[in-house]
LOBA-857453 format. One line per field, with one value per residue (C-alpha): x, y, z; residue in one letter. Coordinates in steps of 0.1 Angstrom, whole numbers, plus 5000, padded with zeros to 4 digits. Layout:
<rs>
px: X, ...
py: Y, ...
pz: Z, ...
aa: A, ...
</rs>
This chain:
<rs>
px: 7674, 7653, 7617, 7609, 7609, 7641, 7646, 7684, 7704, 7740, 7759, 7763, 7775, 7751, 7749, 7733, 7718, 7709, 7709, 7687, 7661, 7670, 7650, 7622, 7634, 7649, 7614, 7606, 7641, 7638, 7605, 7621, 7653, 7642, 7665, 7696, 7726, 7737, 7776, 7793, 7828, 7858, 7897, 7886, 7864, 7827, 7803, 7768, 7743, 7749, 7784, 7799, 7828, 7820, 7837, 7819, 7821, 7793, 7790, 7796, 7830, 7861, 7893, 7916, 7948, 7957, 7996, 7995, 8022, 8009, 8016, 8030, 7999, 7982, 7947, 7955, 7965, 7966, 7928, 7910, 7907, 7900, 7883, 7873, 7844, 7844, 7812, 7781, 7779, 7767, 7749, 7716, 7717, 7739, 7708, 7701, 7730, 7745, 7721, 7744, 7778, 7755, 7741, 7773, 7785, 7757, 7757, 7799, 7789, 7765, 7787, 7816, 7793, 7777, 7805, 7839, 7843, 7864, 7893, 7895, 7897, 7869, 7862, 7868, 7849, 7860, 7843, 7848, 7826, 7832, 7802, 7801, 7829, 7863, 7886, 7876, 7866, 7905, 7918, 7896, 7909, 7945, 7940, 7926, 7951, 7981, 7973, 7950, 7963, 7928, 7931, 7904, 7877, 7840, 7811, 7825, 7798, 7784, 7788, 7807, 7828, 7842, 7850, 7883, 7895, 7890, 7919, 7942, 7933, 7939, 7976, 7979, 7965, 7938, 7909, 7881, 7847, 7808, 7808, 7775, 7782, 7769, 7785, 7792, 7830, 7830, 7826, 7832, 7871, 7882, 7913, 7922, 7907, 7912, 7906, 7874, 7837, 7805, 7776, 7750, 7728, 7727, 7701, 7718, 7701, 7676, 7668, 7674, 7652, 7620, 7633, 7628, 7599, 7581, 7588, 7574, 7539, 7537, 7542, 7533, 7530, 7548, 7577, 7592, 7620, 7618, 7662, 7684, 7716, 7740, 7748, 7714, 7699, 7726, 7728, 7691, 7685, 7713, 7693, 7658, 7672, 7692, 7658, 7640, 7630, 7625, 7600, 7574, 7577, 7592, 7614, 7588, 7604, 7633, 7635, 7668, 7670, 7696, 7697, 7694, 7662, 7633, 7604, 7602, 7567, 7577, 7594, 7568, 7542, 7566, 7565, 7527, 7526, 7546, 7519, 7534, 7517, 7548, 7572, 7600, 7614, 7653, 7650, 7646, 7612, 7610, 7610, 7592, 7565, 7564, 7562, 7536, 7515, 7520, 7509, 7478, 7465, 7469, 7446, 7477, 7478, 7506, 7516, 7546, 7577, 7602, 7635, 7640, 7651, 7620, 7605, 7598, 7565, 7574, 7567, 7533, 7539, 7546, 7520, 7490, 7486, 7460, 7484, 7510, 7484, 7501, 7534, 7561, 7597, 7626, 7640, 7664, 7656, 7629, 7613, 7616, 7577, 7575, 7576, 7562, 7589, 7619, 7642, 7634, 7616, 7657, 7670, 7648, 7658, 7695, 7685, 7683, 7698, 7734, 7722, 7717, 7695, 7655, 7650, 7646, 7653, 7685, 7692, 7678, 7707, 7734, 7728, 7726, 7757, 7778, 7771, 7792, 7817, 7818, 7813, 7843, 7861, 7855, 7870, 7900, 7914, 7941, 7951, 7947, 7964, 7953, 7951, 7944, 7911, 7903, 7909, 7881, 7861, 7861, 7854, 7819, 7797, 7757, 7757, 7728, 7714, 7676, 7672, 7679, 7644, 7644, 7664, 7686, 7722, 7757, 7786, 7821, 7844, 7877, 7863, 7825, 7826, 7793, 7774, 7737, 7721, 7690, 7656, 7619, 7598, 7570, 7534, 7524, 7487, 7462, 7438, 7415, 7428, 7465, 7497, 7525, 7543, 7543, 7567, 7555, 7562, 7596, 7631, 7651, 7692, 7720, 7748, 7773
py: 3856, 3867, 3853, 3866, 3840, 3827, 3818, 3826, 3804, 3810, 3783, 3748, 3714, 3692, 3656, 3626, 3592, 3583, 3550, 3551, 3549, 3512, 3487, 3512, 3503, 3471, 3453, 3475, 3470, 3427, 3437, 3459, 3434, 3398, 3395, 3397, 3417, 3440, 3436, 3465, 3486, 3468, 3471, 3473, 3500, 3503, 3469, 3475, 3445, 3430, 3428, 3455, 3476, 3515, 3547, 3573, 3613, 3638, 3675, 3691, 3678, 3703, 3710, 3682, 3710, 3702, 3715, 3679, 3653, 3617, 3596, 3627, 3631, 3598, 3582, 3608, 3590, 3606, 3588, 3581, 3601, 3575, 3579, 3561, 3555, 3532, 3528, 3509, 3478, 3450, 3440, 3456, 3488, 3479, 3472, 3508, 3523, 3506, 3528, 3562, 3549, 3530, 3561, 3580, 3551, 3555, 3588, 3592, 3565, 3589, 3616, 3600, 3580, 3617, 3641, 3617, 3628, 3653, 3678, 3652, 3616, 3592, 3590, 3549, 3553, 3522, 3511, 3495, 3478, 3491, 3477, 3509, 3493, 3517, 3487, 3480, 3518, 3525, 3493, 3504, 3538, 3526, 3497, 3523, 3551, 3531, 3504, 3516, 3551, 3568, 3608, 3616, 3598, 3609, 3602, 3581, 3572, 3560, 3582, 3549, 3538, 3571, 3578, 3554, 3567, 3605, 3612, 3590, 3605, 3643, 3633, 3620, 3649, 3629, 3649, 3634, 3647, 3653, 3630, 3608, 3607, 3637, 3630, 3669, 3663, 3657, 3695, 3716, 3717, 3727, 3740, 3711, 3684, 3708, 3676, 3663, 3683, 3671, 3671, 3665, 3684, 3672, 3666, 3690, 3719, 3701, 3700, 3739, 3743, 3722, 3745, 3773, 3766, 3755, 3784, 3811, 3790, 3771, 3791, 3783, 3742, 3721, 3701, 3667, 3647, 3615, 3608, 3576, 3572, 3581, 3608, 3617, 3617, 3631, 3664, 3662, 3672, 3698, 3711, 3718, 3723, 3758, 3767, 3763, 3801, 3791, 3822, 3810, 3770, 3748, 3714, 3687, 3662, 3639, 3602, 3586, 3550, 3524, 3517, 3478, 3488, 3465, 3480, 3517, 3519, 3528, 3558, 3570, 3561, 3590, 3611, 3611, 3618, 3647, 3662, 3671, 3688, 3687, 3654, 3655, 3627, 3620, 3581, 3558, 3547, 3515, 3534, 3563, 3542, 3524, 3557, 3565, 3536, 3534, 3572, 3559, 3529, 3552, 3577, 3609, 3626, 3646, 3670, 3645, 3663, 3635, 3634, 3635, 3606, 3595, 3620, 3585, 3577, 3548, 3548, 3544, 3507, 3509, 3538, 3542, 3572, 3582, 3582, 3607, 3626, 3664, 3652, 3674, 3662, 3688, 3684, 3698, 3680, 3674, 3637, 3607, 3600, 3634, 3618, 3640, 3673, 3668, 3662, 3642, 3620, 3624, 3604, 3578, 3572, 3579, 3551, 3527, 3531, 3534, 3503, 3523, 3513, 3516, 3557, 3568, 3594, 3583, 3581, 3616, 3628, 3609, 3623, 3658, 3650, 3632, 3669, 3684, 3664, 3669, 3704, 3702, 3683, 3704, 3736, 3718, 3710, 3737, 3726, 3688, 3680, 3672, 3709, 3721, 3698, 3713, 3748, 3738, 3728, 3755, 3777, 3765, 3792, 3787, 3754, 3743, 3710, 3704, 3682, 3704, 3726, 3759, 3781, 3753, 3758, 3742, 3766, 3755, 3775, 3768, 3774, 3763, 3725, 3717, 3715, 3708, 3739, 3748, 3731, 3738, 3713, 3688, 3681, 3648, 3650, 3622, 3622, 3599, 3576, 3577, 3597, 3620, 3647, 3681, 3708, 3739, 3779, 3792, 3782, 3774, 3787, 3780, 3804, 3819
pz: 7543, 7515, 7502, 7466, 7442, 7456, 7494, 7497, 7529, 7545, 7529, 7548, 7537, 7514, 7528, 7512, 7510, 7475, 7484, 7508, 7476, 7465, 7482, 7467, 7431, 7436, 7423, 7396, 7381, 7388, 7366, 7340, 7338, 7346, 7373, 7352, 7361, 7339, 7330, 7344, 7328, 7322, 7310, 7275, 7282, 7294, 7282, 7277, 7292, 7253, 7264, 7240, 7249, 7250, 7259, 7271, 7262, 7270, 7258, 7223, 7207, 7215, 7193, 7199, 7214, 7239, 7259, 7272, 7255, 7248, 7279, 7300, 7316, 7335, 7320, 7288, 7250, 7216, 7214, 7254, 7287, 7315, 7340, 7369, 7402, 7430, 7435, 7450, 7424, 7448, 7477, 7494, 7471, 7442, 7418, 7421, 7428, 7399, 7374, 7385, 7365, 7340, 7332, 7327, 7305, 7284, 7280, 7272, 7249, 7234, 7225, 7218, 7185, 7175, 7182, 7185, 7218, 7238, 7230, 7207, 7222, 7236, 7276, 7291, 7326, 7344, 7379, 7405, 7438, 7469, 7484, 7504, 7525, 7537, 7527, 7495, 7484, 7491, 7476, 7448, 7443, 7442, 7415, 7391, 7404, 7409, 7379, 7359, 7354, 7358, 7348, 7369, 7394, 7388, 7403, 7432, 7455, 7488, 7519, 7540, 7512, 7495, 7537, 7531, 7494, 7498, 7515, 7496, 7466, 7478, 7488, 7455, 7436, 7417, 7407, 7427, 7414, 7407, 7439, 7445, 7485, 7504, 7536, 7558, 7550, 7513, 7510, 7544, 7535, 7500, 7518, 7529, 7504, 7471, 7449, 7466, 7447, 7458, 7427, 7447, 7474, 7511, 7539, 7557, 7533, 7524, 7565, 7565, 7535, 7560, 7586, 7566, 7551, 7582, 7601, 7572, 7563, 7593, 7627, 7653, 7650, 7668, 7650, 7655, 7638, 7628, 7617, 7611, 7629, 7597, 7582, 7565, 7597, 7618, 7592, 7587, 7617, 7623, 7594, 7605, 7633, 7610, 7593, 7621, 7638, 7672, 7674, 7656, 7657, 7687, 7682, 7708, 7697, 7676, 7674, 7659, 7658, 7639, 7604, 7615, 7633, 7620, 7635, 7645, 7660, 7698, 7679, 7663, 7694, 7710, 7684, 7690, 7724, 7718, 7704, 7671, 7643, 7616, 7615, 7590, 7584, 7574, 7564, 7534, 7517, 7539, 7572, 7559, 7550, 7582, 7601, 7581, 7576, 7621, 7626, 7606, 7625, 7660, 7638, 7638, 7610, 7605, 7585, 7570, 7553, 7538, 7523, 7487, 7485, 7489, 7458, 7436, 7425, 7433, 7467, 7458, 7456, 7490, 7509, 7493, 7475, 7496, 7530, 7510, 7495, 7510, 7522, 7509, 7496, 7477, 7445, 7420, 7391, 7365, 7372, 7351, 7352, 7330, 7295, 7282, 7282, 7256, 7277, 7298, 7266, 7248, 7281, 7275, 7241, 7251, 7272, 7252, 7225, 7241, 7268, 7296, 7325, 7328, 7334, 7369, 7390, 7396, 7364, 7352, 7381, 7363, 7331, 7347, 7364, 7330, 7313, 7340, 7340, 7298, 7300, 7324, 7304, 7272, 7293, 7301, 7267, 7268, 7299, 7298, 7329, 7365, 7376, 7347, 7351, 7386, 7373, 7347, 7371, 7396, 7364, 7361, 7368, 7362, 7344, 7333, 7322, 7301, 7333, 7363, 7370, 7355, 7378, 7383, 7378, 7393, 7401, 7414, 7427, 7445, 7480, 7467, 7463, 7463, 7428, 7434, 7460, 7446, 7440, 7449, 7474, 7459, 7474, 7471, 7446, 7441, 7412, 7403, 7430, 7418, 7436, 7419, 7433, 7421, 7425, 7438, 7460, 7454, 7445, 7475, 7461, 7492, 7489, 7512
aa: M, K, V, K, H, L, T, R, L, S, R, Q, V, W, G, L, A, I, M, S, L, A, F, V, L, L, V, A, M, A, T, A, C, G, G, E, E, E, E, M, P, T, D, S, G, T, P, T, A, S, G, T, P, T, A, T, V, V, G, T, A, T, P, P, G, T, T, A, P, S, G, A, V, P, G, I, S, D, T, E, I, L, L, G, A, E, T, I, L, T, G, T, F, G, A, V, Y, A, T, I, P, K, T, V, S, A, Y, F, D, Y, I, N, D, T, Q, G, G, V, C, G, R, K, I, V, Y, K, V, V, D, N, S, D, D, P, A, R, A, L, E, A, A, R, K, L, V, E, Q, D, K, V, F, A, M, V, S, S, G, G, D, A, G, H, A, G, S, W, E, Y, L, N, E, K, G, V, P, D, I, L, L, T, A, G, G, H, R, F, G, A, E, P, D, K, Y, P, W, T, V, Q, M, I, P, S, Y, T, V, E, G, T, F, F, G, Q, Y, I, S, E, N, L, P, G, K, K, V, A, A, L, W, E, N, G, P, A, G, I, D, G, L, A, G, L, K, R, G, L, D, P, S, K, N, E, L, V, A, D, E, G, F, N, L, T, T, I, S, I, A, S, E, V, T, N, L, K, K, S, N, A, D, V, V, V, M, F, T, S, P, G, F, V, S, Q, A, I, K, Q, A, D, R, M, G, W, H, P, Q, W, F, M, S, Y, V, N, S, D, D, M, M, F, Q, F, V, S, P, Q, L, L, E, G, A, I, T, F, Q, A, L, K, M, A, A, W, R, D, D, P, A, V, A, R, H, Y, E, L, M, H, K, Y, G, G, P, T, P, S, N, F, T, I, Y, A, Q, A, L, A, E, T, A, V, E, T, L, K, R, S, C, D, N, L, A, R, E, G, L, M, E, A, L, E, S, L, Q, D, F, H, S, D, L, M, L, D, G, V, N, V, S, F, S, D, N, D, H, I, G, L, Q, T, G, R, M, L, K, V, S, V, E, N, G, K, G, K, F, E, Y, F, G, P, L, F, E, F, E, E
</rs>
């Protein structure tokens, strides 16, 4: 492993629970939307909040030349490319998780409107609720594949839910691409599951980055971990252990808890008893805020590291900037708060014009995903078949969206089915009483 301007690590699989930030954003969503639900895609296309049907495509329009005759490939007609997704639209996390497909749809609409689509066709994007339930996810996938005849699944979401459908999609040979679920298993075996490709980064890699950063910058400090008993916590802890250099830092304690837990006061107390100088938290904002407040009540102020699902300004609604000051997290994308950045400003414009949701870090991610999807479609125009789509995706090397940080790109191959594998550390600072996240340090990259 080298550190100069770039930090390289041997490859391991990403995992994620992006929905962990959902409850934090629910408040803002309710405020921004007046408590009304946005309408989701239907069989006539992708309705916006006003009920106007839309179809969706992203990227630069490409020539209609394709070797696939009309009707020969599921989801491909002379005028449309039909894509699908099963993801979380209802329940505790639905209000926020649904912003991802809504953003994808809005961006596709922008391309349909301004560039006429991809491969001479417009994209229609159908999304079905899986409630993060495996049985419902399988039912939704079957409907989309067998009844609606989608060409491919794009950005299905939910670790628990998608676990019920991904094997079915691989058995059927249906592209299951740019997955918004980061469980270790989804990207671990591209040979066994060649049709599934992840987009988001994972706690495993993030944990490895945290461990590496701690050993390089905080040698001799005692380390502890607070983790939720699920893919995010388990994968994150495994990554932390992998990244730490045991000759420089000892992992003196780790405390896990179930997601149904109401209070983690006892877990935080146990961590304090370990005399840890550094605490890494692999969990959601609700538990992170509990931990920091409980530690403050006990007069304990370790160096906090927190998973990147907490890297949003809305954290300051739940924990004061003063208590969060100095906390470190990780990200790969520009922040929605950077409205002076041209790419972010353009994102706000597109979401407003094409019926997208209120911009957030989730929607920044979703547009970057949509851009990647369109670039893939553009490359498949001469072989507009499911196999051709996978070949096109696996040909992407160093693809960059302007919504990604400088130096952050996505690449795929037949033995690498994980997209975002690069990013930088973020630290909370306080200026004039207001908290903000600031990037610092080198770029971390995850490679074979």
